[in-house]
N, C-alpha and C positions, 0 to 999 in steps of 0.2 A: 504494500500500500504506500510505502514511503516514496514520495515523488522524486526524491534525489536519485532513485535507482532506475527511473524510466529509461534514461539514456545510458547511464553508467553500467548497469548490469549486463545488457547485451554486449557492450563494448568490452567489458572485463572478461566475458566468456568467449569473445571472438565470434559472436553470432550476428548474422544478417537477418533482415526481415524474412520471415518464412522458415527460418531454420529450426524454430522451437515453438511450442505452445506454452504460453504463460498463464498460469492460474494464480491470481493474486488474492490474498486475504490478510487480515490483521495478524501479525506475528508469525506467519507461515505455520499456523496452528490448525490442525484438523481437530475440530471439537467433537465430531461424531463420525463413526465409521460409515454411516449411510446418509451423510449430508451432501450438499451440492459440490463442495470441493472434491470429495472422494469420488463422487459420480463423474465429475469432469476428468479426473485422472483415469478412471476406468474407460471412459469414452475415448480419451486420447490414446490409450494403449490398444483397445480392441477395434476402434473404428478409424482412427487417424494414424495408426501404425507407429506410435511412439515406441522407441526401443529402450529408453532409459527414463528414469524419473529423478529429478534433482530437487530436493527441498533446500531453499536458500533463505536463511534468516539474515539479520544484519545487526551489528553492534549499535547501541543507542536506540533500540526499538522502543516505541511507546508502550508496547504491551508489558514491558518490565515495570511500568508504573501504574497499571490498571488496578483499581480498587473497586471491587464489585459493590460494596456497601455505598461508596461514594457515587457510583453510577446510578444506583437506585434512587439516591437523593436527587441526582440531576434529572432523572425521569420525571419526578414529581414537580421539580422546578420548571420543567418545560411543559407542564400541563397534563402529564399522564396521571390518570386516576390511580391512587394507591390501591384501590380495590382490584384494578386490573393486574397489578404486580402481585398482590396477595393471591389472586385467582390462579395466576401462572405458577406460583410457588406451590400452591395446594394441589395443582395438577402434576407436580413432579418436576417442573422446570427449576433447576437450582441456579440462581444468578451467579453464585460463587464459582460454579463449574463452567457455566456458559461464557462468562467473562474472565475465565482463568488466564492469568498471564504467566510469567516465568521470571526467575531471578537472572538468568543468563540466556542469551540468544542460543547458545549451544544446547541448552536443555529443551527449549521449544522445538528446535530442529530435530533432535533425537526423538522426542515424543511423536512427531509427525512421521518420521522415517519408520519407526516401529509400527505405528498404526497402519501405514501402507503395506509394509512387508507382511504383517499378520492378517491382512484383510482376507476373508474367505474367497473373494472373487479376483484377487490380484494374482497374476501368474508368477510363480517362483523364479522363472527364467529371466524376468525383467529386473535389472539392477536398480536399486534405490539408493542414491547418494545423499549426503548431507553436507552443506557448505554454510559458512557464515562470512558475510562480506563487511568490509569497512566502508561505510557510505561516504567517507571523506576521500579515501585514496583509491578505492576500487579493488583493493587487495582482497583476495578470496582465500579463506582458510578451509581446508578439507577436514570435516569432522568425521565423516565416515565414507569410505569408498567401498562400493558393493559389487565387485566383480567376482561373484561366486562361481565356482567350477561345478 
């Protein structure tokens, strides 16, 4: 989601338009195994012939500062009825989990890499890598490289 990465990330990876499918979300975090981001990954693999998946987080990510309780307060400040929030929580939607951040970008990346690798519909033959980028320099750190034999 960080706008600093729009041009920097493809350049750092040596990619041109059309070389890769980009799925962007807050923190590079998959919050649920059957959510839209995971669906997009599966479509990329099965319908668009993606041969590898790379989860890329970045240092200085705003998700390290997310506070679910504070978010709930902001909802009501912006006119969301507290009863709506209570109804969602009573229905099993846990704001603490839904808005879960992380302490380090590496932790968020590994969470998503593991969720993809362990997904029951994800093919074991497709590698899933994890990178963290410095949004100031474009330097990319490999957290996990997944060329399984």
